N, C-alpha and C positions, 0 to 999 in steps of 0.2 A: 584413675583407671576406668571408672564407669563412664566418664565423659569420652574417653578414647574409644571404648567399645560402642557407645552410642554414635559417634561420628563415623566409625567404620561401617556401621549398619546402614548408613544412608546410601541410597543409589547415587551413582555418579551424575554430575551436573555438567551440562554443555555450556561453554562460554565461546563467544566469537565476536570478532570485530573486524570491520573493513573501513578504511579511510582512504579516499581517493580524491584527486583533483585533476582537472583538465585545463589546458591552455591553448591559445591559437598557435597553429604551426603552419608551415609552408604549404601543406596540403589539406588544411582544415583544422579540426580539433584533434589534439594529441594528448596523450597521458602526461601529466606533470608529476604527480606523486601517487604512490600506492603503498598502503600498509594493510596487512591482513594477518590475523592471528586466530588460533583455536579452530573451532568448527565452522568457520565462515570464510568463504573465499569469493573472489571476483574474477570472472573470465571475460575476455574482450574479443567477441567474434568479429570476423571481417565483415563489414557492412558496406552498403553503397552510400555515396554521398559524402559530404564533408563532416558529418557528425560522428560522435563516438558513442558506442553502446557498451554498457557493462551489465553482465548477468551475475546476480548474487546467488551463491550456492550454499545452502545449509547442509554441510556434510554430516550432521547429526541425524538428519532425516525428519526433524520436527522440533517442537518446543513443548516442554513439560514444566511442571512446577520447579522453581529454582534455576531454570536456564536463563541465560542473558545473551542477547545479540544486539550489537550496536553497529549502526551505519552512519558514516558522515561522508558527504560528497560536496564538492565545490566546482561550479562551472565558471571558469574565468571569463573575463570581458570578451564578448563577441563569439563565445563558443556555443556548441550544441551538444547536449549530453542526454542520453536516454538510459534509464535505470530500470531493470526488470529482475524477475526471479526465474531460476531454471524450472521450477515447478511450483505447484500450489504449496503454500506453507501449511503445516498441520500442527494444531494445538491439541496435544494428547492429554489424557487423564493425569491430574496432578495429585500429589500427596496432600493431605489436610494442611491448611495454613501455608501452603507454598504457591507461588505465582510465577509463571514465566513472563519474561520482560523482553520487549522489542523496543528499541529507541533508534529514531532516525533524525538526523540533523542535516539539512540541505541548505546550501548557499548558492544564490544565482546572481552573478554580478552584471553590471550594465551591458546591455546588448546581447546577453546570453539567453539561451532557451534550454529549459530542463524539463524533461518528461519523466515523471515517476509513474510507472505503469507495472506494478508487480502483479503476478497472478494471484488467484484467490487465496485467502486465509480460510481454512476449514476448521471449525470448532467441533471437537468430539466430545462425547459425554464425559463429564467429570473434569473438563479442562478449566484452567484458570489463567487468563491471559491479560496482560496489561501492556498497551501500546501507547507510545508517545512520539509524535512527529512535529517538528518545527522546521519551517521554511523561512529563510531570510532573503528577501529580494531587493535588489537595487531598483531605482525608479524606472529604468527602461528594460528591466528583465521580463521574461515570459515564462510561464509555468503551465504545464498540464499535469494534473495529479488525479490518480484514481486509487480507491481502496475497495476491492470487492471482498465480501465475507459470505461464507456458506455455513449455515447452522445445521450441520449434519447432512449426510449424503442420503437424499430420499431414495435414490435408485438401489442403495444398499440396505434400505429399511432402517436407517439410523434416526434416532430421536434424541435431541439434547434437552433432557429434563432436569439436569443438575450441572450447571457450569457458571462461570463468571467471565465477563468480557468488559474491560475498562479501556476505552479508546478516546484519544484526544488528538486533534489535528489543529495546528496553528500555522497561519501564513501571515508573515510580517513584511511590510515594504518600507524601506527607509526608516526603520525604527518604530513604525506605527502598525497596530494590528489591522489586518485586512480581512481575515477570515478566521473564525474560531468555531470549532465543532467538537462537541463532547458527547459521549455515549457511555452509559454504565448499565449493564444488564446482569442480573444474577438470578440463580434459582432455576425454575422451570422455564427455560428460554422458549421452548415450543408453545407452551400455554400463553406466554407473554406475547409472542409474535402472532398468535391466533386471534388476539383481540382486534375487533374491526378498526379501531382508530389508531392502532399501532402498526401491525404488520398485515392484518387481514388474511392471515394464513401463509404468508410468504415464508420461505426458508432460505432465502438468499437476498442479498442487497449490495449496493454499491454506492459510494459517494464519489462525485467527480467535481473537480474544480479546474476552470480555465481562467488564467490571468493573461490577457493579451489585448492589444488595441482592437482586434477584430471581434471581440467577444459579443458585443451588441449585434453586430451584423450576422453572427452565427446563430443567434437564438432562435429565429423562426425556422431555420433548417433543422436545428437540433430537436425542436418540439415536434416536427413532422416525423421524426425517426423514433419517437418514444412510444412504448406501449402504454396502455391505460394505467399501469401500476407505476408510472414514473412522472416526475415533474422537474422542470428547469426554470430557474429564475435568474434575473439579472440584478445583482446587488448594487452594481455600479457600472458605468458604461464599459469598463474593461474587466469585469468580474462576473463570470457565469458559473452558477452552481447547479448541480443536478443530483437528485436522489432517485435510485432505481430499485424497485422491489421485484422479486420473481419467485415462482413456485419452487424452483430448485436451481442448482448450479448450471445445468444445461441451458435453461431458459434465460438465466442471467447473462451467460456468455453470448448467446445468440443475440440478445438485445444490445450488449455492451460493445461488442467487436466493431460493428459498423460505426458506432459513435466514436470509438477511439481512432479507427482508421481515418474518419473525416477530420477530427480535430488534430490528429498528429500528421496530417497530410500524407497518409499512407505509409508512415514510418513506424508501423507497429513491429516490435521485435519478433524475431523468428520463434522464440519459445511459445508465443501466443498462437502460433499457427500449427503447433504439433497436437 
């Protein structure tokens, strides 16, 4: 009886899953399969060109402790798929010992191009978020991936002094690891990011990865577009990596959007323009 009362006292938890796949069609890339459940949906705006765009919508309005959202997407041979979010994802205050979870699994087959360009994730005071992303690429696949994060909205006077953020991005090609990036922050994130050799006072950041044959040729142009708080490196001839720090979300977006427009060949989804 006591267990039943304890369970009933817990606030509701959001669960959501989207699984989709695209394939080549007579007029370009077309939807092959779609599954969606819970507080997570995908919508497909009419776009220009032969590619397919999917906009992920969290109908719960954010993520808190105990919530779970999963995305899986597959770009079939020769297709072009762009995935984004309707708005910034928000990680809200979590109850003690509870963590919100976001899991993403992407597959890019031979000759396919996938752009993963979600809008910012905003961490609020007291939030606890664990994200895991894995991308599996075929030998001739292409990838553009970005993950922007905001540590409290400075324009609203927010400070993140008690939160946790556990993030991991993995990119694999033909079964071999191509790019691994992990980050674990906890406690007073504002103080942590204020340290000169960590964030230098930044309250927003973005990680960007480009896997494409033209990556090496793009490096000089990308570096010319970067502010002093960013850096780009070529890990191999077809793998460009970039880290961008900014004072706030506005400055982050102002620096990031021209880069994304350049690397995506002006195919940035409409939600980024709103």
